[in-house]
N, C-alpha and C positions, 0 to 999 in steps of 0.2 A: 503494500500501500505507499502511495507517494506520501512524504512527509515533505513539511516545509520549513526551511533553514532561510531567515530573514525573508528576500522577496524570492528566494532561488527555490523550485520545487522539484525534489526527487523523482526521477522518471524510471528509471530502467538499471542494472547492473552494466558499467562497461565495457565487460568482456561478452555480455550477452547480444552486443548491438552488432550486427554483420555488416561488414563491407560490402558496399554495393547494392544494398537489396533494401526495399522500402519496410520498417519495422513499426509498427502502430502501437501506440500505449495510449492507456487513459492515467491523464493527468488532471487532477482537480475539477473531474465531470466533463474536461475536453478531451476527445481522440485527435491525437498527435500522429502525424507522420516523422520518423526520425530515419536520417540516412548519414551514414558513415561514409566519406570518400577515400579515394588510396590515400590522399595526405594526411587522414587523421581529422578533416573538418567533419563537424555534425552540423547537420541541417534541421530544422524542426518547423514544421507547419502544420496548420488545423490539416485534419485529415480528410476534411468534407468538401467537396468542391461548392462553392458557392453560388453556382448555376441550378443545379436541383438537388446537391447533396450526395451525390455520387463517391465510392469511398476512393480517394486519392491513393490509399497506400496498394490499391489494385492497377494504378497508372505506370505509364511509362516515363522510366526516369532518364534524363541527360545530363550527365554529372561532368561533362567536357565543358571547357571555357569558364571564362569567370561570373557567368552566371546559369548555372545549373539550373533545369527546370524538372518538374512532375506534369505529365498530361493526361488529363482525366479519360478516364475508360470511357464515359458513357459520350460523352457529345464533344471531347476532344479540347476543350478548354485547357490552356497551359497558363501555369502560374510557376514565377521563380522561388527557387528554394532559398533564394538569399533573403527577401523580402515579402515574399507572399504574393507580389503585384501580379496582375494577369497580364500575361504577352500574348495570347492568342484569345478572342470568346469562342463562342457565344456567352462565357460569364463577364460580367462588368465589374463585379465588387472583387477585392483582393481576397486572398485566407489570411488567418492570422498568422503571423509569424515569432518566434520566439528564438530568443537568445539562448547558446548552448554553453557548456564547460563540462568538462569531467573534475571531477573532486571527490578523494575518497575512494576512488575505484566506481561510482556511479553517474551517472550521465543526468545533470541537472537544469532544469528550461528555466527562462522567467520570460513573461513577455515582453515584445519591443514597446518603448514609448512610442 
């Protein structure tokens, strides 16, 4: 069960997060998609598409370049994993994005301002 440390919230064990694969976790009542890249960066965004609520953890990942993305499996909306912005519609609203860190062997998250 996630616990809060200041404004950081425990999401999962760092060792349990695979590289290059979307992983869905529940954090403080929110479904979050986590992705670890080959360089060790961890991205976290809301796991539900803002267009019609499809599960983004089932979508295609593009982890190359400076703006990695996830594409919704239902209608093709594309979102930045960096900040949640819409990169391609039909979605018009961004998904929530989270800052991430590894602390004491666990992935912790907090909402981006």
